[in-house]
N, CA, C and O of each residue as an XYZ file, in Angstrom:
520
protein
N      18.310     10.512      4.235
C      17.789     10.009      3.066
C      18.494     10.568      1.727
O      18.622     11.775      1.525
N      18.896      9.673      0.919
C      19.621     10.079     -0.290
C      18.890     11.102     -1.170
O      17.660     11.072     -1.136
N      19.398     11.854     -1.824
C      18.740     12.894     -2.832
C      18.891     12.322     -4.195
O      18.374     12.899     -5.152
N      19.538     11.274     -4.337
C      19.573     10.638     -5.817
C      19.296      9.082     -5.508
O      19.654      8.482     -4.494
N      18.583      8.564     -6.598
C      18.322      7.061     -6.447
C      18.651      6.416     -7.748
O      18.485      7.072     -8.776
N      19.094      5.213     -7.806
C      19.394      4.460     -8.871
C      17.991      4.034     -9.679
O      16.901      3.965     -9.111
N      18.205      3.756    -11.119
C      17.092      3.364    -11.774
C      16.279      2.211    -11.255
O      16.801      1.107    -11.099
N      14.945      2.451    -10.968
C      14.142      1.361    -10.560
C      14.212      1.168     -9.058
O      13.610      0.201     -8.591
N      14.865      1.963     -8.265
C      14.816      2.039     -6.841
C      13.601      2.739     -6.316
O      13.280      3.844     -6.753
N      12.930      2.126     -5.401
C      11.674      2.698     -4.878
C      11.844      3.556     -3.601
O      12.686      3.259     -2.754
N      11.052      4.594     -3.485
C      11.330      5.421     -2.493
C      10.009      6.029     -2.148
O       9.098      5.997     -2.975
N       9.834      6.642     -0.847
C       8.592      7.410     -0.486
C       9.007      8.745     -0.972
O      10.074      9.280     -0.672
N       8.005      9.300     -1.822
C       8.339     10.676     -2.199
C       7.390     11.796     -1.727
O       7.622     12.972     -2.007
N       6.418     11.449     -1.073
C       5.377     12.396     -0.659
C       4.537     11.766      0.383
O       4.392     10.547      0.484
N       3.971     12.677      1.177
C       2.892     12.441      2.237
C       1.833     13.484      1.724
O       2.087     14.580      1.225
N       0.552     12.907      1.952
C      -0.548     14.023      1.849
C      -1.399     13.867      3.047
O      -1.640     12.758      3.525
N      -1.861     14.991      3.541
C      -2.678     14.900      4.712
C      -4.036     15.681      4.358
O      -4.124     16.555      3.495
N      -4.939     15.280      5.064
C      -6.241     16.019      4.991
C      -7.033     15.729      6.150
O      -6.663     14.882      6.963
N      -8.114     16.386      6.280
C      -9.041     16.241      7.593
C     -10.314     15.840      7.023
O     -10.776     16.298      5.978
N     -10.917     14.867      7.839
C     -12.308     14.477      7.663
C     -12.982     14.218      8.894
O     -12.370     13.913      9.918
N     -14.409     14.346      8.818
C     -15.286     14.050     10.008
C     -15.720     12.760      9.906
O     -16.508     12.453      9.013
N     -15.249     11.832     10.826
C     -15.626     10.395     10.723
C     -16.355     10.112     12.111
O     -15.731     10.233     13.165
N     -17.677      9.736     12.080
C     -18.410      9.330     13.243
C     -18.391     10.579     14.154
O     -18.192     10.426     15.359
N     -18.576     11.732     13.661
C     -18.580     13.037     14.451
C     -17.233     13.488     15.033
O     -17.110     14.443     15.800
N     -16.375     12.815     14.655
C     -14.878     13.185     15.212
C     -13.947     13.734     13.932
O     -13.876     13.204     12.824
N     -13.356     14.759     14.316
C     -12.479     15.249     13.252
C     -11.195     14.369     13.216
O     -10.548     14.236     14.255
N     -10.826     13.804     12.143
C      -9.822     12.719     11.917
C      -8.835     13.315     10.861
O      -9.270     13.913      9.877
N      -7.488     13.140     11.085
C      -6.371     13.470     10.239
C      -6.150     12.261      9.337
O      -6.006     11.150      9.848
N      -6.120     12.420      8.091
C      -5.946     11.338      7.070
C      -4.427     11.606      6.532
O      -4.009     12.720      6.216
N      -3.745     10.508      6.487
C      -2.375     10.652      5.915
C      -2.188      9.516      4.929
O      -2.680      8.403      5.112
N      -1.434      9.855      3.848
C      -1.128      8.837      2.814
C       0.355      8.958      2.454
O       0.888     10.042      2.218
N       0.971      7.809      2.427
C       2.369      7.743      1.970
C       2.233      7.299      0.462
O       1.489      6.404      0.061
N       3.077      8.075     -0.310
C       3.140      7.780     -1.674
C       4.632      7.439     -2.092
O       5.653      8.026     -1.734
N       4.500      6.279     -2.989
C       5.904      5.744     -3.302
C       6.014      5.736     -4.882
O       5.052      5.613     -5.640
N       7.312      5.883     -5.254
C       7.356      5.891     -6.645
C       8.842      5.300     -6.982
O       9.727      5.373     -6.131
N       9.071      4.723     -8.238
C      10.303      4.175     -8.681
C      11.093      5.330     -9.405
O      10.568      6.113    -10.196
N      12.288      5.338     -9.073
C      13.212      6.364     -9.778
C      13.282      5.908    -11.319
O      13.351      4.749    -11.727
N      13.249      7.031    -12.042
C      13.273      6.935    -13.531
C      12.116      6.302    -14.143
O      12.202      5.831    -15.277
N      10.955      6.253    -13.417
C       9.810      5.634    -13.958
C       8.409      6.448    -13.688
O       8.266      7.199    -12.723
N       7.506      6.225    -14.563
C       6.112      6.701    -14.343
C       5.138      5.699    -14.523
O       3.985      6.068    -14.746
N       5.399      4.491    -14.466
C       4.727      3.268    -14.794
C       4.229      2.615    -13.435
O       4.266      1.388    -13.349
N       3.786      3.340    -12.415
C       3.614      2.754    -11.178
C       2.654      3.462    -10.425
O       2.243      4.547    -10.835
N       2.237      2.949     -9.329
C       1.518      3.802     -8.238
C       1.284      2.885     -7.109
O       0.818      1.757     -7.269
N       1.634      3.413     -5.887
C       1.254      2.679     -4.539
C       1.109      3.720     -3.582
O       1.929      4.629     -3.453
N      -0.075      3.573     -2.816
C      -0.294      4.489     -1.748
C      -0.566      3.644     -0.475
O      -1.349      2.694     -0.490
N       0.062      4.001      0.534
C      -0.148      3.352      1.936
C      -0.889      4.203      2.844
O      -0.425      5.320      3.073
N      -2.024      3.829      3.422
C      -2.732      4.583      4.315
C      -2.570      4.121      5.690
O      -3.037      3.060      6.105
N      -1.814      5.049      6.462
C      -1.720      4.659      7.998
C      -2.982      4.508      8.560
O      -3.814      5.376      8.293
N      -3.338      3.460      9.380
C      -4.639      3.250     10.052
C      -4.375      2.438     11.271
O      -3.238      2.044     11.534
N      -5.360      2.194     11.985
C      -5.296      1.532     13.255
C      -6.044      0.216     13.228
O      -7.118      0.152     12.630
N      -5.513     -0.875     13.868
C      -6.301     -2.232     13.947
C      -6.810     -2.253     15.377
O      -6.069     -2.408     16.348
N      -8.116     -2.089     15.439
C      -8.632     -2.193     16.912
C      -8.559     -3.434     17.398
O      -8.618     -3.533     18.624
N      -8.440     -4.471     16.722
C      -8.405     -6.003     17.249
C      -6.998     -6.089     17.882
O      -6.865     -6.514     19.029
N      -5.902     -5.667     17.102
C      -4.726     -5.929     17.690
C      -4.189     -4.607     18.481
O      -3.129     -4.621     19.107
N      -4.942     -3.588     18.395
C      -4.592     -2.337     19.175
C      -3.182     -1.877     18.709
O      -2.350     -1.497     19.533
N      -2.934     -1.916     17.406
C      -1.740     -1.399     16.855
C      -1.690     -0.667     15.551
O      -2.435     -1.043     14.647
N      -0.960      0.246     15.388
C      -1.101      0.875     13.876
C      -0.585     -0.085     12.702
O       0.336     -0.896     12.804
N      -1.313      0.152     11.643
C      -1.056     -0.673     10.397
C      -1.040      0.229      9.176
O      -1.386      1.405      9.280
N      -0.651     -0.290      8.030
C      -0.860      0.262      6.761
C      -1.797     -0.480      5.980
O      -1.772     -1.706      5.871
N      -2.719      0.369      5.378
C      -3.757     -0.259      4.220
C      -3.204      0.167      2.922
O      -3.214      1.342      2.554
N      -2.714     -0.826      2.226
C      -2.143     -0.379      0.803
C      -3.403     -0.514     -0.093
O      -4.265     -1.393     -0.102
N      -3.262      0.632     -0.860
C      -4.452      0.920     -1.903
C      -3.722      1.487     -3.143
O      -2.609      2.007     -3.077
N      -4.409      1.349     -4.229
C      -4.106      1.759     -5.456
C      -2.501      1.355     -5.917
O      -1.641      2.150     -6.296
N      -2.386      0.031     -5.780
C      -1.154     -0.566     -6.299
C      -1.326     -0.876     -7.800
O      -2.022     -1.823     -8.170
N      -0.674     -0.054     -8.666
C      -0.804     -0.225    -10.100
C       0.517     -0.187    -10.797
O       1.368      0.686    -10.622
N       0.612     -1.215    -11.604
C       1.877     -1.158    -12.428
C       1.404     -1.182    -13.907
O       0.530     -1.993    -14.211
N       1.956     -0.295    -14.910
C       1.549     -0.223    -16.147
C       1.751     -1.468    -17.012
O       2.836     -2.044    -16.943
N       0.847     -1.902    -17.774
C       0.885     -3.387    -18.477
C       2.191     -3.444    -19.184
O       2.701     -4.564    -19.223
N       2.855     -2.446    -19.767
C       4.087     -2.606    -20.442
C       5.391     -2.902    -19.624
O       6.441     -3.258    -20.159
N       5.224     -2.721    -18.268
C       6.403     -3.053    -17.318
C       5.915     -4.118    -16.262
O       6.565     -4.351    -15.243
N       4.738     -4.746    -16.568
C       4.548     -5.862    -15.551
C       5.387     -7.026    -15.674
O       5.902     -7.239    -16.771
N       5.594     -7.784    -14.748
C       6.465     -8.857    -14.750
C       7.897     -8.560    -14.650
O       8.722     -9.467    -14.755
N       8.300     -7.118    -14.417
C       9.617     -6.743    -14.425
C      10.138     -6.618    -12.983
O      11.300     -6.275    -12.767
N       9.232     -6.911    -11.958
C       9.686     -6.728    -10.645
C       9.371     -5.310     -9.956
O       9.739     -5.035     -8.813
N       8.707     -4.516    -10.721
C       8.294     -3.182    -10.324
C       7.336     -3.309     -9.043
O       7.582     -2.681     -8.014
N       6.362     -4.056     -9.154
C       5.331     -4.275     -7.998
C       6.074     -4.685     -6.750
O       5.884     -4.150     -5.658
N       7.003     -5.746     -6.990
C       7.734     -6.180     -5.882
C       8.590     -5.104     -5.154
O       8.631     -4.966     -3.932
N       9.251     -4.378     -6.047
C       9.972     -3.255     -5.352
C       9.245     -2.170     -4.714
O       9.797     -1.510     -3.833
N       8.006     -1.920     -5.099
C       7.010     -0.980     -4.491
C       6.670     -1.471     -3.129
O       6.730     -0.705     -2.168
N       6.292     -2.799     -2.996
C       5.783     -3.436     -1.915
C       6.853     -3.654     -0.817
O       6.506     -3.756      0.360
N       8.185     -3.727     -1.204
C       9.211     -3.834     -0.374
C       9.575     -2.567      0.147
O      10.092     -2.552      1.264
N       9.385     -1.419     -0.506
C       9.591     -0.111      0.007
C       8.504      0.284      0.956
O       8.772      0.946      1.958
N       7.262     -0.109      0.668
C       6.310      0.150      1.625
C       6.571     -0.688      2.970
O       6.306     -0.190      4.064
N       7.058     -1.878      2.855
C       7.283     -2.674      4.147
C       8.496     -2.020      4.895
O       8.487     -2.020      6.126
N       9.514     -1.477      4.223
C      10.477     -0.806      4.911
C      10.061      0.398      5.695
O      10.524      0.688      6.798
N       9.174      1.062      5.058
C       8.712      2.275      5.739
C       7.773      1.897      6.872
O       7.718      2.590      7.888
N       7.053      0.831      6.715
C       6.078      0.337      7.790
C       6.827     -0.057      9.085
O       6.497      0.296     10.217
N       7.995     -0.920      8.723
C       8.899     -1.247      9.815
C       9.474      0.079     10.593
O       9.444      0.222     11.815
N       9.931      0.893      9.777
C      10.492      2.174     10.318
C       9.588      2.897     11.138
O      10.020      3.474     12.136
N       8.267      2.940     10.809
C       7.292      3.760     11.466
C       6.588      2.999     12.574
O       5.695      3.534     13.231
N       6.951      1.862     12.767
C       6.181      1.020     13.945
C       4.892      0.386     13.600
O       4.078      0.118     14.483
N       4.650      0.110     12.232
C       3.370     -0.504     11.954
C       3.586     -2.044     12.186
O       4.631     -2.650     11.947
N       2.430     -2.574     12.687
C       2.408     -3.927     13.029
C       2.141     -4.992     11.765
O       2.478     -6.176     11.800
N       1.599     -4.465     10.859
C       1.385     -5.268      9.590
C       0.850     -4.318      8.419
O       0.577     -3.138      8.638
N       0.732     -4.860      7.277
C       0.201     -4.145      6.100
C      -0.840     -5.037      5.677
O      -0.700     -6.260      5.696
N      -2.039     -4.363      5.238
C      -3.225     -5.147      4.550
C      -3.321     -4.679      3.081
O      -2.810     -3.625      2.703
N      -3.967     -5.477      2.315
C      -4.292     -4.983      1.031
C      -5.395     -6.162      0.514
O      -5.466     -7.264      1.057
N      -6.214     -5.759     -0.589
C      -7.035     -6.577     -1.300
C      -6.648     -6.705     -2.677
O      -5.861     -5.951     -3.247
N      -7.236     -7.695     -3.190
C      -6.841     -7.941     -4.716
C      -7.954     -8.694     -5.243
O      -8.645     -9.304     -4.427
N      -8.229     -8.753     -6.404
C      -9.418     -9.494     -7.171
C      -8.914    -10.862     -7.090
O      -7.734    -11.127     -7.322
N      -9.800    -11.750     -6.760
C      -9.568    -13.261     -6.730
C      -9.150    -13.696     -8.099
O      -8.552    -14.771     -8.150
N      -9.356    -13.054     -9.211
C      -8.870    -13.612    -10.444
C      -7.519    -12.982    -10.810
O      -7.039    -13.252    -11.912
N      -6.812    -12.091     -9.897
C      -5.657    -11.477    -10.166
C      -4.483    -12.445     -9.642
O      -3.756    -12.147     -8.695
N      -4.387    -13.668    -10.394
C      -3.428    -14.641     -9.861
C      -1.876    -14.219     -9.969
O      -1.096    -14.586     -9.091
N      -1.460    -13.471    -11.019
C      -0.229    -12.861    -10.967
C       0.146    -12.035     -9.829
O       1.210    -12.195     -9.231
N      -0.732    -11.141     -9.521
C      -0.446    -10.276     -8.274
C      -0.323    -11.049     -6.985
O       0.536    -10.765     -6.150
N      -1.259    -12.104     -6.821
C      -1.341    -13.004     -5.668
C       0.041    -13.638     -5.628
O       0.615    -13.686     -4.539
N       0.597    -14.102     -6.657
C       1.859    -14.889     -6.619
C       2.912    -13.864     -6.195
O       3.789    -14.275     -5.436
N       2.941    -12.674     -6.555
C       3.958    -11.767     -6.115
C       3.756    -11.468     -4.497
O       4.711    -11.462     -3.721
N       2.676    -11.272     -4.177
C       2.299    -11.059     -2.711
C       2.799    -12.243     -1.848
O       3.435    -12.006     -0.820
N       2.529    -13.519     -2.237
C       2.844    -14.690     -1.654
C       4.365    -14.902     -1.531
O       4.854    -15.374     -0.505
N       5.096    -14.545     -2.593
C       6.402    -14.758     -2.766
C       7.166    -13.682     -1.744
O       8.328    -13.907     -1.404
N       6.568    -12.695     -1.349
C       7.052    -11.695     -0.423
C       6.602    -11.993      1.013
O       6.980    -11.248      1.916
N       5.803    -13.058      1.271
C       5.492    -13.489      2.714
C       4.224    -13.001      3.038
O       3.838    -13.166      4.195
N       3.386    -12.337      2.099
C       1.973    -12.087      2.405
C       1.141    -13.387      2.566
O       1.346    -14.332      1.805
N       0.231    -13.447      3.520
C      -0.677    -14.565      3.701
C      -2.096    -14.067      3.436
O      -2.528    -13.016      3.910
N      -2.784    -14.876      2.660
C      -4.274    -14.600      2.342
C      -5.075    -14.899      3.517
O      -4.962    -15.929      4.181
N      -5.930    -13.905      3.757
C      -6.867    -14.110      4.912
C      -7.904    -15.135      4.488
O      -8.630    -14.900      3.521
N      -7.992    -16.207      5.143
C      -9.107    -17.252      4.948
C     -10.207    -17.153      5.943
O     -11.090    -18.012      5.936
N     -10.225    -16.170      6.800
C     -11.192    -16.033      7.927
C     -12.199    -14.930      7.563
O     -13.401    -15.146      7.716
N     -11.752    -13.751      7.084
C     -12.583    -12.579      7.007
C     -13.090    -12.349      5.541
O     -12.344    -12.616      4.599
N     -14.307    -11.874      5.348
C     -14.646    -11.548      4.006
C     -14.570    -10.043      3.991
O     -14.708     -9.416      5.041
N     -14.351     -9.424      2.810
C     -14.374     -7.892      2.565
C     -15.712     -7.647      1.999
O     -16.166     -8.371      1.113
N     -16.406     -6.565      2.527
C     -17.546     -6.081      1.834
C     -17.386     -4.665      1.607
O     -16.613     -3.997      2.293
N     -18.134     -4.141      0.604
C     -18.162     -2.705      0.361
C     -19.718     -2.362     -0.071
O     -20.522     -3.210     -0.458
N     -19.951     -1.115      0.055
C     -21.310     -0.556     -0.296
C     -21.182      0.728     -0.934
O     -20.645      1.636     -0.299
N     -21.651      0.951     -2.244
C     -21.698      2.118     -2.926
C     -22.891      2.988     -2.171
O     -24.009      2.607     -1.824
N     -22.289      4.242     -2.043
C     -23.196      5.275     -1.407
C     -23.735      6.203     -2.594
O     -22.933      6.858     -3.258
N     -24.969      6.242     -2.823
C     -25.461      7.010     -3.930
C     -26.351      8.183     -3.518
O     -26.702      8.345     -2.349
N     -26.694      8.977     -4.497
C     -27.480     10.127     -4.123
C     -28.840      9.774     -4.386
O     -29.742     10.579     -4.156
């Protein structure tokens, strides 16, 4: 791993780990953090998880954010490519992400990189309140 990076080059800069009890089982949570060299206008986190349907490890990408002033500059594409490189190097079968139906610019970037929109499954969420 090089210790210096060119301007705009994406690299994994950190892992975070924590433990949680899920379904009465103690589970280690890990997150890969990516950044662009010489920039603070980005954010991408890749959460290692497991696809029980395929019985293979995958990444769930979350918190992909690019500051408005640098959008359309290729920053998001570089971050996604860095995540894909790490996923391949660590044996992940695929990467998943969700985006707003109205976020057409992001969808265009994903599709330009070979991402395929899921037409079979719906995503649901439920807010848990006190």
